[in-house]
C-alpha positions in Angstrom: 108.1 -69.2 79.3 107.1 -66.6 81.8 107.4 -63.0 80.4 108.3 -61.9 84.2 112.7 -61.7 84.9 112.2 -60.7 87.9 109.5 -60.8 90.7 110.1 -59.4 94.0 107.6 -59.5 96.8 107.7 -58.1 100.4 111.4 -58.2 100.2 113.6 -57.3 103.9 116.6 -57.4 104.9 118.4 -56.7 108.4 122.4 -55.7 109.1 123.5 -55.3 112.6 125.7 -52.5 113.2 127.8 -54.4 116.2 130.2 -56.2 114.8 130.3 -58.5 117.7 127.0 -58.8 118.0 126.4 -59.7 114.2 129.0 -62.8 115.6 126.8 -63.8 117.7 123.3 -63.4 116.5 124.6 -64.8 113.3 126.2 -67.9 115.5 122.9 -67.8 117.1 120.9 -68.3 113.5 122.8 -71.0 112.3 123.1 -73.3 115.5 118.7 -72.7 114.7 118.8 -74.0 111.1 120.7 -76.8 112.4 118.1 -77.6 114.9 115.3 -77.1 111.9 114.0 -74.2 114.4 112.4 -71.5 112.2 114.3 -68.4 112.5 112.6 -65.6 114.0 112.8 -62.4 111.9 109.7 -60.3 112.6 111.0 -58.4 115.4 114.7 -56.4 115.1 117.3 -57.0 117.9 120.0 -54.8 119.4 121.7 -53.2 116.9 120.1 -54.2 113.8 117.8 -51.9 111.7 116.5 -52.8 108.0 118.4 -52.1 105.4 115.7 -52.8 103.4 111.5 -53.6 104.4 108.8 -54.3 102.2 109.9 -54.3 99.0 107.9 -55.3 96.2 107.9 -54.9 92.1 108.3 -56.8 89.0 109.9 -57.0 85.9 109.4 -58.2 82.3 111.8 -59.5 79.6 113.4 -56.6 77.8 112.7 -54.2 80.6 115.1 -51.5 81.6 115.1 -50.2 85.6 116.9 -47.9 87.4 117.4 -48.0 91.2 117.6 -44.2 92.7 118.0 -42.3 96.1 120.7 -41.3 98.8 123.5 -43.3 99.9 122.0 -45.6 102.7 118.7 -46.1 100.8 119.4 -49.7 100.2 120.4 -49.5 96.2 123.5 -51.8 96.2 121.6 -54.2 98.6 119.3 -54.7 97.0 120.9 -56.0 93.8 123.2 -58.0 96.2 120.2 -59.7 97.5 119.0 -60.0 93.7 122.2 -61.9 93.2 122.4 -64.2 96.0 125.0 -62.7 98.1 123.6 -62.2 100.7 119.5 -64.3 101.5 116.4 -62.0 102.6 115.2 -62.0 105.9 111.5 -61.6 104.6 109.8 -62.1 101.5 110.5 -63.8 98.1 112.6 -63.5 95.4 112.0 -65.0 91.9 114.0 -64.9 89.1 113.4 -66.8 85.1 116.5 -66.6 83.6 120.3 -66.4 84.5 122.1 -63.0 86.1 125.3 -62.0 85.4 126.2 -59.1 88.2 128.4 -55.6 87.7 128.4 -55.1 91.6 131.8 -53.9 92.8 135.3 -53.6 90.7 137.3 -56.4 91.0 134.5 -59.0 92.8 135.0 -62.1 91.8 138.5 -62.2 90.6 141.2 -63.7 91.9 144.5 -61.0 91.7 147.0 -63.5 91.4 145.2 -65.1 88.3 146.2 -63.0 84.9 143.1 -61.5 83.1 143.0 -64.5 80.8 142.7 -67.4 83.5 140.0 -64.9 85.1 138.0 -64.6 82.1 137.5 -69.0 81.8 136.7 -68.6 86.1 134.3 -65.7 85.8 132.8 -67.4 82.8 132.5 -70.6 84.5 131.1 -69.1 87.4 128.2 -67.5 85.0 127.8 -71.7 83.4 129.4 -71.0 79.9 131.2 -74.5 79.1 135.6 -74.0 77.8 133.9 -74.6 74.4 132.1 -71.6 75.3 134.5 -69.7 76.6 137.1 -70.3 74.3 134.6 -69.1 71.0 133.8 -65.8 73.0 137.7 -65.0 74.0 138.8 -62.5 71.1 135.7 -60.6 71.2 135.8 -60.5 75.1 139.7 -59.7 75.3 138.5 -57.2 72.5 136.0 -55.0 74.0 138.1 -54.4 77.4 140.7 -53.1 75.6 143.1 -53.6 78.3 146.2 -54.7 75.4 149.0 -56.8 76.8 147.3 -56.8 80.4 145.5 -59.8 79.7 148.5 -61.9 80.4 149.2 -60.6 83.2 147.7 -60.6 87.0 144.7 -59.0 87.9 146.4 -57.5 90.7 148.3 -55.1 88.9 145.5 -53.7 86.8 144.0 -50.3 87.2 141.2 -50.1 88.5 139.6 -48.6 85.4 140.4 -51.6 83.5 139.4 -54.3 85.9 136.1 -52.8 85.3 136.5 -53.1 81.3 137.6 -56.7 81.8 134.5 -57.2 84.3 132.0 -55.7 82.6 133.6 -57.1 79.2 132.6 -61.0 80.8 129.8 -60.4 82.2 128.0 -58.9 79.1 129.4 -61.5 76.7 128.5 -64.4 78.9 125.0 -66.4 78.2 123.3 -63.9 81.2 119.5 -63.0 81.1 119.8 -60.7 83.3 122.3 -57.9 84.2 122.8 -56.2 87.5 124.9 -53.2 87.5 126.2 -50.9 89.8 127.6 -47.2 89.7 130.7 -49.3 89.1 130.3 -47.8 85.0 131.3 -44.0 87.0 134.7 -45.5 87.3 135.4 -46.0 83.3 136.3 -43.0 81.3 133.2 -41.7 79.2 134.3 -43.5 76.0 134.0 -46.4 77.9 131.4 -45.4 79.7 129.0 -44.8 75.9 130.6 -48.4 74.7 129.3 -49.8 77.6 125.5 -48.4 76.9 125.6 -49.1 73.7 126.1 -53.1 74.7 123.8 -52.2 76.9 121.0 -51.5 74.6 122.1 -54.1 72.2 121.7 -56.6 75.0 118.3 -55.2 76.1 117.4 -55.6 72.1 117.6 -59.4 72.2 115.4 -59.1 75.2 117.7 -59.0 77.8 116.6 -57.0 81.1 118.9 -55.5 83.2 118.4 -53.4 86.2 121.3 -50.4 87.1 122.1 -48.4 90.8 123.8 -45.0 89.8 123.4 -41.5 91.5 123.6 -39.8 87.6 119.9 -39.3 86.9 121.7 -38.7 83.2 122.4 -42.3 82.8 119.1 -43.8 84.9 117.0 -41.8 81.8 119.0 -43.0 78.6 119.0 -45.7 79.9 116.1 -47.1 81.3 112.7 -47.6 80.8 111.2 -46.8 84.3 112.6 -46.4 87.9 112.2 -46.9 91.5 113.4 -44.5 94.2 114.3 -45.6 97.4 114.3 -43.8 100.8 115.4 -45.3 104.0 115.2 -48.9 102.8 111.9 -48.3 100.9 109.7 -47.3 98.0 109.2 -44.5 98.1 107.6 -44.5 94.1 108.2 -46.1 90.9 107.0 -45.9 87.4 107.9 -43.7 83.9 111.9 -42.8 84.5 111.4 -39.4 83.4 108.5 -38.8 86.0 110.7 -40.5 88.8 113.5 -38.6 88.3 112.2 -35.7 88.0 110.1 -35.9 91.4 113.4 -37.3 93.4 115.6 -34.0 91.5 112.6 -31.6 93.5 113.1 -33.2 96.9 116.6 -32.8 96.6 116.4 -29.2 95.2 113.7 -28.6 98.5 116.3 -30.3 100.6 119.1 -28.2 99.7 116.4 -25.2 100.0 115.7 -26.4 103.4 119.9 -26.7 104.2 120.6 -23.1 102.8 117.2 -22.0 104.9 119.0 -24.0 108.1 122.3 -23.2 107.8 123.1 -20.0 105.7 127.1 -19.4 106.2 127.4 -22.6 104.9 127.0 -21.3 101.8 129.8 -20.8 99.5 129.7 -16.9 99.7 132.8 -14.1 99.5 132.5 -10.9 99.9 134.8 -8.5 98.8 132.8 -5.3 100.0 131.3 -4.4 103.2 129.0 -1.9 101.5 127.2 -4.1 98.8 125.4 -7.0 99.3 123.6 -9.9 96.3 121.1 -9.8 99.0 119.1 -12.5 97.0 118.6 -14.6 93.8 114.8 -15.7 92.9 113.2 -17.5 89.5 110.3 -16.8 88.1 108.1 -18.5 85.6 105.9 -16.7 82.5 103.1 -16.5 84.7 105.3 -13.9 87.4 104.9 -16.9 90.0 108.2 -18.0 91.9 109.5 -21.3 90.8 112.3 -24.0 91.4 111.1 -26.4 88.6 110.8 -25.7 85.2 110.2 -27.7 82.3 112.1 -27.9 79.1 110.8 -25.2 76.7 109.8 -22.8 79.2 110.1 -19.1 79.8 112.3 -18.2 83.0 113.5 -14.9 84.3 116.0 -14.8 86.9 116.0 -11.7 89.2 118.8 -10.6 91.2 118.1 -8.3 94.2 121.3 -5.8 96.0 122.0 -3.7 98.0 124.8 -1.3 97.5 125.7 1.1 100.5 127.8 3.0 98.2 127.6 4.0 93.9 129.1 1.2 91.7 129.7 2.7 88.2 129.5 -0.2 85.9 128.4 -3.0 87.9 128.3 -5.8 86.0 126.6 -8.9 87.3 127.5 -12.7 86.3 125.1 -16.1 85.9 127.1 -19.0 85.2 124.8 -22.1 84.6 126.4 -25.9 85.8 124.9 -29.1 85.5 125.6 -31.8 88.5 128.7 -33.0 86.2 131.0 -29.7 86.8 129.5 -29.1 82.9 129.1 -24.7 82.3 126.1 -24.8 80.5 126.4 -20.7 79.7 127.7 -17.8 80.9 125.8 -14.1 80.3 127.4 -11.1 81.3 124.9 -8.1 81.7 127.6 -5.5 80.4 127.1 -7.2 76.8 123.4 -6.2 77.1 122.2 -2.7 76.0 120.4 -2.4 79.2 122.9 -2.8 81.5 122.6 0.2 84.8 125.5 2.7 84.3 125.8 2.5 88.0 123.4 1.2 91.0 123.1 2.4 94.1 120.5 1.9 96.9 118.3 -1.2 97.1 117.0 -3.1 94.0 117.6 -5.7 91.1 118.4 -6.7 87.8 116.4 -9.5 85.7 118.1 -11.4 83.1 115.1 -13.7 81.0 115.6 -16.6 79.0 112.9 -16.9 76.4 113.0 -20.8 76.0 115.1 -22.4 78.3 116.5 -25.5 75.9 118.7 -27.4 78.1 118.0 -31.5 79.2 116.1 -32.5 82.0 118.3 -32.5 85.8 119.2 -30.0 88.4 121.5 -27.1 87.6 123.8 -24.9 90.0 123.9 -21.0 89.8 126.8 -18.9 90.0 126.1 -15.3 90.7 128.2 -12.5 90.8 128.7 -8.8 91.2 131.5 -6.8 89.7 132.3 -2.8 89.3 134.3 -1.5 86.3 135.6 -5.3 85.1 135.4 -8.6 85.9 138.7 -8.9 87.7 137.0 -6.6 90.3 134.1 -9.2 92.2 132.0 -7.4 94.9 130.3 -10.5 95.1 130.9 -14.1 94.8 127.7 -16.7 95.1 129.2 -19.8 94.1 127.1 -22.5 92.6 124.4 -21.4 95.4 121.4 -21.4 93.4 119.5 -24.4 92.5 116.7 -25.3 90.2 115.3 -28.3 88.6 114.6 -29.0 85.1 111.9 -31.2 84.0 111.0 -32.7 80.3 107.9 -31.8 78.5 106.0 -33.3 75.6 108.7 -33.1 73.6 111.1 -35.9 72.5 114.2 -34.7 74.1 117.4 -36.1 72.7 120.2 -37.5 74.9 122.7 -34.0 74.2 123.3 -31.4 76.5 120.8 -29.2 74.6 117.3 -29.4 72.6 117.8 -26.7 69.7 114.1 -27.4 68.6 115.1 -28.1 65.2 112.7 -27.2 62.1 112.9 -30.6 59.6 112.1 -30.7 55.9 112.6 -32.9 53.1 
């Protein structure tokens, strides 16, 4: 048996932006197929565009791959091609094994059939016999955790219940390859962790799975390799940490360009016309300005201010948040022995972090300046500055921080 689970060669798929023309082209193509005339897929017709173009990659059995990219990059289209929902316009897909897919909430469910009936329906679609479904039924129901609703119509389910049942059916089916779209984001945290553990078990048994997600942490925690799609093409692929780092660095650069072009779009509040936080810069240990740091690096945050009047007992605040909205830390300058008693004119204040011990990802900085106490805010720059943290040579755990522990026995 080949050790290759999925092989994609020169895959391309086009769509039409006009519904009327799409129906016309579809009728035309069906007629050509019935007459045995080869379709001409090389050239785009009016209103058509390439959703995917010249995609090639290979996954071995047991590999975990994550596809990342902005909305419209072709990630979901690729999953649908792999699952056979869409036919490719060009190229070839080779699948060695049975595929299970979670591509959309409720996909494949009959809304007026009960959850139990849909288990048999979907299990049959996955190639399971009734005897096999009978044997797995209790496991599927227990994993889904929907209780007595198993005998209620699926139309009465919440989106989370539908996701749990759909995932449970797919993961307990006799599949070799699992396709998972952003669907896991619908479930709660406990369910997501449960799914990731089940996927890990699935992989340890030789299963292969492909995940599409906007969450870099899900990709990092779940996958061996990553493939970055951009406007329907593969921009880069390889080690999951390297690709995620490159993607997030590119997002930072794009964000900086937007900020430069549309300065007023920042979430900045001015409460005193005589005071400004003029800019914020980040420096590495060598004193070089940077927006990219490795886990464990030194980082200096420098806040530049312009004060046309004396500010007594100034309080600078630096708050760091993950892209998931988690506050990693919040620091106040008045809790330091080096806080200036007053500021006037142009100047800056530094905050040094000796060891950046947070996990890889993009982080938002919120910077504020207050006078006398935290309630008298003069400036508030909400999530206006970003850095990207990438992995280093250390083995990093999957938590929010890496504590640099010292082990002993």
